[in-house]
Every structure is written in C-alpha cells, then in structure tokens.
PALOVEX-865971 format. One line per 2 residues: number of its first residue (from 1); their letters; for each residue y negated, x, z of C-alpha. Coordinates in Angstrom, 1 decimal. Each point is the difference from the previous one (the first is absolute). Layout:
BEGIN
NUM = a = Y:X:Z ~ ...
# end
This chain:
BEGIN
1 = xx = 72.9:-90.7:-20.3 ~ -3.6:0.0:-1.3
3 = xx = -0.6:1.4:-3.5 ~ -0.4:3.8:-0.1
5 = xx = -3.6:1.3:-0.6 ~ -0.5:3.1:-2.1
7 = xx = -3.1:2.3:0.1 ~ -1.0:3.0:-1.9
9 = xx = -1.1:3.1:2.0 ~ -2.0:2.0:-2.4
11 = xx = 1.8:1.3:-3.1 ~ 3.3:1.2:1.8
13 = xx = 1.1:-2.6:2.5 ~ 1.3:-3.5:0.3
15 = xx = 0.1:-1.7:3.3 ~ 2.4:-3.0:0.4
17 = xx = -0.7:-2.4:2.9 ~ 3.2:-2.0:0.8
19 = xx = -1.7:-1.9:2.8 ~ -2.9:0.4:2.4
21 = xx = 2.1:0.2:3.2 ~ 3.1:2.1:0.9
23 = xx = 3.2:-1.9:-0.1 ~ 3.7:0.9:-0.5
25 = xx = 0.0:-2.0:-3.3 ~ -3.0:1.9:-1.5
27 = xx = 1.3:3.4:1.2 ~ 3.4:-0.6:-1.5
29 = xx = -1.6:-1.1:-3.3 ~ -2.2:3.2:0.1
31 = xx = 3.2:2.2:0.6 ~ 1.8:-1.7:-2.7
33 = xx = -2.6:0.3:-2.7 ~ -0.7:3.7:0.9
35 = xx = 3.7:0.8:-0.1 ~ 0.2:-1.6:-3.4
37 = xx = -3.1:2.0:-1.2 ~ 1.6:3.3:1.0
39 = xx = 3.4:-1.0:-1.6 ~ -1.8:-0.6:-3.4
41 = xx = -1.7:3.4:0.1 ~ -2.9:-1.2:-2.2
43 = xx = -1.7:3.0:-1.8 ~ -3.5:0.3:1.2
45 = xx = 0.7:-1.4:3.6 ~ -0.9:2.8:2.4
47 = xx = 0.3:-1.5:3.4 ~ 1.2:-3.3:1.6
49 = xx = -1.2:-0.8:3.6 ~ 1.5:-3.0:1.7
51 = xx = -2.0:-1.5:3.0 ~ 0.5:-2.8:2.4
53 = xx = -0.8:-2.8:-2.4 ~ -1.2:1.9:-3.1
55 = xx = 0.6:3.0:-2.0 ~ -2.0:2.5:-2.1
57 = xx = 1.0:1.6:-3.3 ~ -1.8:3.2:-1.3
59 = xx = 0.4:0.6:-3.7 ~ -1.2:2.2:-2.8
61 = xx = -2.2:-1.9:-2.2 ~ 0.4:2.5:-2.9
63 = xx = 3.8:-0.7:0.0 ~ 0.1:-3.8:1.2
65 = xx = -2.4:-2.8:-0.9 ~ -1.3:-1.7:3.2
67 = xx = 0.6:-3.4:-1.5 ~ 3.6:0.9:-1.1
69 = xx = 0.7:1.1:3.5 ~ -1.4:-3.2:1.3
71 = xx = 2.2:-2.1:-2.3 ~ 3.0:2.0:1.3
73 = xx = -1.0:-0.6:3.6 ~ -0.5:-3.7:-0.6
75 = xx = 3.5:-0.2:-1.6 ~ 1.6:1.8:2.9
77 = xx = -1.9:-2.2:2.4 ~ 1.5:-3.1:-1.5
79 = xx = 3.5:1.2:0.2 ~ -0.3:1.2:3.6
81 = xx = -1.6:-3.2:1.3 ~ 3.3:-1.8:0.8
83 = xx = 1.7:1.1:3.3 ~ 3.4:-0.6:-1.4
85 = xx = -0.7:2.7:-2.5 ~ -1.2:2.6:2.4
87 = xx = 2.6:2.6:0.9 ~ -1.1:3.2:1.6
89 = xx = 2.0:3.3:0.4 ~ -1.2:1.2:3.5
91 = xx = 1.0:2.3:2.9 ~ 0.5:-0.7:3.7
93 = xx = -1.1:2.9:2.0 ~ 0.3:0.4:3.7
95 = xx = -2.8:1.6:1.8 ~ 0.6:1.4:3.5
97 = xx = -2.8:-0.7:2.5 ~ -0.7:1.1:3.5
99 = xx = -2.0:-3.0:1.3 ~ -2.8:0.4:2.8
101 = xx = 0.3:3.7:-0.2 ~ -2.2:2.4:1.8
103 = xx = -1.8:1.2:-3.1 ~ -1.4:-3.5:-1.1
105 = xx = -0.7:-0.7:3.7 ~ -2.2:3.2:0.1
107 = xx = -1.8:-1.3:-3.1 ~ -0.5:-3.3:1.5
109 = xx = -1.7:1.6:2.9 ~ -2.1:2.3:-2.1
111 = xx = -1.5:-2.7:-2.0 ~ -0.1:-2.9:2.5
113 = xx = -3.8:-0.3:-0.3 ~ 0.7:-1.3:-3.6
115 = xx = 2.4:-2.5:1.2 ~ -0.5:-3.7:0.8
117 = xx = 2.2:0.3:3.2 ~ -0.6:3.6:1.2
119 = xx = 1.9:-0.5:3.3 ~ 3.2:-0.5:-2.2
121 = xx = 2.1:2.4:-2.1 ~ 0.2:-1.0:-3.6
123 = xx = 3.6:-1.0:0.7 ~ -0.8:-2.1:3.0
125 = xx = -2.8:-1.6:-2.0 ~ 2.3:-1.1:-2.8
127 = xx = 2.6:-1.3:2.4 ~ -2.6:-2.0:1.7
129 = xx = -1.5:-1.5:-3.2 ~ 3.4:-1.2:-1.1
131 = xx = 1.1:-1.3:3.5 ~ 2.6:2.6:0.8
133 = xx = 0.5:1.0:3.7 ~ 3.1:2.1:-0.6
135 = xx = -0.2:3.3:-1.9 ~ 3.5:-0.3:-1.3
137 = xx = -0.5:-3.5:-1.3 ~ -3.0:1.2:-1.9
139 = xx = 2.0:2.9:-1.5 ~ 2.9:-2.3:-0.9
141 = xx = -2.5:-2.3:-1.9 ~ -1.5:2.9:-1.9
143 = xx = 3.5:1.4:-1.0 ~ 1.9:-3.1:-0.6
145 = xx = -1.2:-0.7:-3.5 ~ -0.9:2.2:-2.9
147 = xx = -3.6:0.6:-1.4 ~ -0.8:-0.2:-3.7
149 = xx = -2.0:2.9:-1.4 ~ -2.6:-2.1:-1.9
151 = xx = -2.2:3.0:-1.2 ~ -0.9:3.6:0.6
153 = xx = -3.5:1.3:1.0 ~ -2.7:0.8:2.4
155 = xx = 1.9:3.3:0.8 ~ 2.1:1.6:-2.8
157 = xx = 3.6:-0.9:0.6 ~ -0.5:-2.7:2.5
159 = xx = 1.3:-3.5:-0.7 ~ -1.2:-3.4:1.2
161 = xx = 2.9:-1.8:1.7 ~ 0.0:-3.8:0.1
163 = xx = 2.8:-1.8:2.1 ~ 2.6:-2.0:-1.7
165 = xx = 2.2:-2.9:1.1 ~ -2.6:-1.0:2.7
167 = xx = -2.2:-3.1:-0.1 ~ -3.6:1.1:0.0
169 = xx = -0.7:-1.6:3.2 ~ 2.6:2.0:1.8
171 = xx = -1.1:3.4:-1.6 ~ -1.1:2.8:2.3
173 = xx = -3.7:0.2:-0.7 ~ -2.9:1.8:1.5
175 = xx = -3.7:0.9:-0.7 ~ -1.2:3.4:-0.7
177 = xx = -2.2:2.4:2.1 ~ -3.6:-1.0:0.3
179 = xx = -0.9:3.2:-1.9 ~ 2.5:2.4:-1.6
181 = xx = 1.5:3.0:1.7 ~ -1.2:3.4:-1.3
183 = xx = 3.6:1.2:0.3 ~ 3.6:-1.3:-0.1
185 = xx = 3.2:2.1:0.5 ~ 2.1:0.4:-3.1
187 = xx = 3.0:-2.3:-0.1 ~ -1.6:-2.5:2.5
189 = xx = 1.1:-3.6:-0.4 ~ -2.9:-2.4:-0.1
191 = xx = -0.5:-3.8:-0.1 ~ -3.0:-1.9:-1.4
193 = xx = 0.2:-3.6:-0.9 ~ 3.5:-0.7:-0.9
195 = xx = 0.4:3.4:-1.5 ~ 1.8:3.1:1.2
197 = xx = -0.9:3.4:-1.3 ~ 1.1:3.4:0.6
199 = xx = -2.6:2.7:-0.3 ~ 1.2:2.7:-2.4
201 = xx = -2.6:2.6:1.2 ~ -2.6:0.4:2.6
203 = xx = -3.4:-1.8:-0.5 ~ -2.1:-3.0:1.0
205 = xx = 1.5:-3.4:0.6 ~ -0.5:-3.4:1.7
207 = xx = 3.5:-1.4:0.4 ~ 1.6:-0.3:3.5
209 = xx = 2.4:2.8:0.6 ~ 3.4:-1.0:1.3
211 = xx = 2.3:3.0:-0.6 ~ 0.9:3.0:-2.0
213 = xx = 2.3:0.4:-2.9 ~ 2.5:2.8:0.6
215 = xx = 0.3:0.9:-3.6 ~ -2.9:0.6:-2.6
217 = xx = -0.9:-2.4:-2.8 ~ -1.4:2.7:-2.0
219 = xx = 1.6:3.4:-0.8 ~ -2.5:2.2:-2.0
221 = xx = 2.5:2.8:-0.5 ~ 2.9:-2.4:-0.6
223 = xx = 2.3:1.9:2.4 ~ 1.9:-3.2:0.9
225 = xx = 2.4:-1.4:-2.5 ~ -1.3:-3.5:0.3
227 = xx = -3.3:1.4:-1.6 ~ 1.6:1.7:-2.9
229 = xx = -1.5:-2.4:-2.6 ~ -3.3:-0.7:1.7
231 = xx = -2.3:1.5:2.8 ~ -0.2:-3.6:1.4
233 = xx = 2.8:-2.0:1.7 ~ -1.5:-3.4:-0.4
235 = xx = 0.3:-2.0:-3.3 ~ -1.6:-3.3:-0.6
237 = xx = 2.8:-2.6:0.5 ~ 2.0:1.9:2.6
239 = xx = 1.2:-1.7:3.1 ~ -0.5:2.2:3.0
241 = xx = 2.0:-0.7:3.2 ~ -1.3:1.5:3.2
243 = xx = 2.4:1.4:2.5 ~ -1.0:0.7:3.6
245 = xx = 1.0:3.5:1.2 ~ -0.6:1.6:3.4
247 = xx = -1.6:3.5:0.8 ~ 3.4:1.8:-0.4
249 = xx = 0.8:-1.4:-3.4 ~ -3.7:0.4:-1.2
251 = xx = 0.2:3.6:0.8 ~ 3.3:0.4:-1.7
253 = xx = -1.3:-1.5:-3.2 ~ -3.2:2.2:0.2
255 = xx = 2.3:3.0:0.3 ~ 2.1:-1.0:-3.1
257 = xx = -3.2:-0.5:-2.0 ~ -1.1:3.4:0.9
259 = xx = 3.3:1.5:-1.0 ~ -0.1:-2.1:-3.3
261 = xx = 3.2:-1.8:0.6 ~ -1.1:-3.6:1.0
263 = xx = 0.9:-2.9:-2.3 ~ -1.3:-3.4:0.2
265 = xx = 2.3:-2.9:0.2 ~ -0.6:-1.9:-3.2
267 = xx = 1.8:-2.2:-2.6 ~ -1.0:-1.4:-3.4
269 = xx = 0.4:-3.8:-0.3 ~ -0.7:-2.7:-2.5
271 = xx = -2.6:-2.4:1.6 ~ -0.4:-3.6:-1.2
273 = xx = -3.4:-1.6:0.9 ~ 1.4:-3.4:-1.0
275 = xx = 2.8:0.4:2.6 ~ -2.6:1.2:2.6
277 = xx = -2.2:-3.0:-0.6 ~ 2.9:-2.5:0.3
279 = xx = 1.7:1.6:2.9 ~ -2.6:2.1:1.8
281 = xx = 1.2:1.8:3.1 ~ 3.7:-0.7:-0.7
283 = xx = -0.2:1.9:-3.4 ~ -1.8:2.9:1.6
285 = xx = 2.6:0.2:2.9 ~ 2.7:0.0:-2.8
287 = xx = -1.5:3.0:-1.6 ~ -0.4:1.7:3.4
289 = xx = 3.8:-0.6:0.6 ~ 0.9:1.8:-3.3
291 = x = -2.4:2.8:0.9
# end
C-alpha cells in the first residue's frame, strides 16, 4: 500500500489519507487504525471519523499536542499496515428489502425529468445497465453477497455499502441521476457507482432507487432494542446482508417496528482481512454460513 499522508486541518484536526482511491485494503486499514485509536482512549482526542480511504481525528490542542498525536498516528499506522495483523470485530446485519416496490417506482416517475433514461423506472434502468433481463436474477445478485459499511455520512445514520467477495468487473454498478431529486423517501435503497445506500430520512439524492428497507436504520427515540446503545444501526466495518421480502412480509415488519418489537437478525464475528485477501469469496461465504 502507498505511504499514508497526514495533513493538519487548522488547530484541532488531523486528516490521514490512506490512499487516493477506495479499495477494500485501504478501508480495512482505516477501520483497524480507528478501532485501535478508540481502544487507546487517548486524553484530548475528541472524535474519530473513518472514511472510505482516510480518517479524521479531532483533538483538543490544550490537552494534546498536535505533534504528539501525529507521532502516535504514525506509530499506529506502521503496526496496522500488514494485512496479517489486521483483525476486526464486526457485525453481520440482515436488512429486509422490498425490491421494485410501488413507493420507489412512484419516485422514479416523479423525477423522471432528471433521469438519463426517463422511460424506465430506476429499477429497470439499473437492471439494463448491468445486463439483467430477469428481475429475480437481479435481486439474487444484490442479495447473494454482503456489503461492507465503509463509512457514514451524507445523511446522519446512513452508511455507504461496498460489495465484498465480488470481482470489480462483476459488481452491480450504475450512474447517478443527471441532477439530484429534491426528495427521497426514508428507508429507500439506492445505488450509485458500486455503492448501495439506504436513506435514513427524506431529502435530496441522486442514487437510483431500487427498493425499500422494511426496518429503519435510525431510531431517534431508541424504541427498538437494537438501537439501545446508538441512534444509528450502521457502524463502519459492519457487513450488511440484504434479504428480499414480499409486500406481506414488508408490512408485517413495518407493524413490528411500529409496536417496538422488531429485532434485526445480527451476529458479532471476528473478521480477518488477510483471510479475505487470500480466499476472497470463499471466506465471505464461510462467514455467511456461520451467520
């Protein structure tokens, strides 16, 4: 991997650029470093924010010297550069999705004037761009392998999902809208580039809408047990496994969420990037069998 570049951002921030382009290698290293930073609980460190191929640290300069923190970051960077030494404690989380649903079809129609192919729904457009003629084959492709939560952002609580165990040339990929929608339904599932993205709340967006998550990924009142420790479901490093549901099951889950009794299917596992780099898809399938 290239040498990490460090930059000061005013008096309170250090940005570490692992690489210029997103890759699983750079993201795993980012996750390993930021997990180690949290574990050390360094006095003066106020916030740690991992991104796709970089991370940002906010600190209190009255408590912690910028150059002392920089030395610490460089030391951690050296110890977390070898894939054989990267071990991550992560969760596998199942996300129930109603694909090609009437809600996202309605939004496709509402904003077709902003779309490169207005005669097609977003779902049909993504299928066409990726050579799928059969709806079920597309859904199988999107649900067969998990997605890595590489970072959080754009909308509070929303995570960026990057496909694992799939060669880049076989990944489902799609261009965005010509210009963003002014509105997107909460819990809509979008695709842009190779990333999948669930919108945590309503607002603008330019990803192609392919379905609706039956369960929320943000719970402001923390009514559901899975949100006991955080308002947000997603954590960088999570593996999210999509599961296709029909209208009946979608409505059942929505009712369970309303009554405050819904539980996500999830499991904590130890993830070895070294094993993933060596075995690829077979390692991911092994994790899925344990799930």
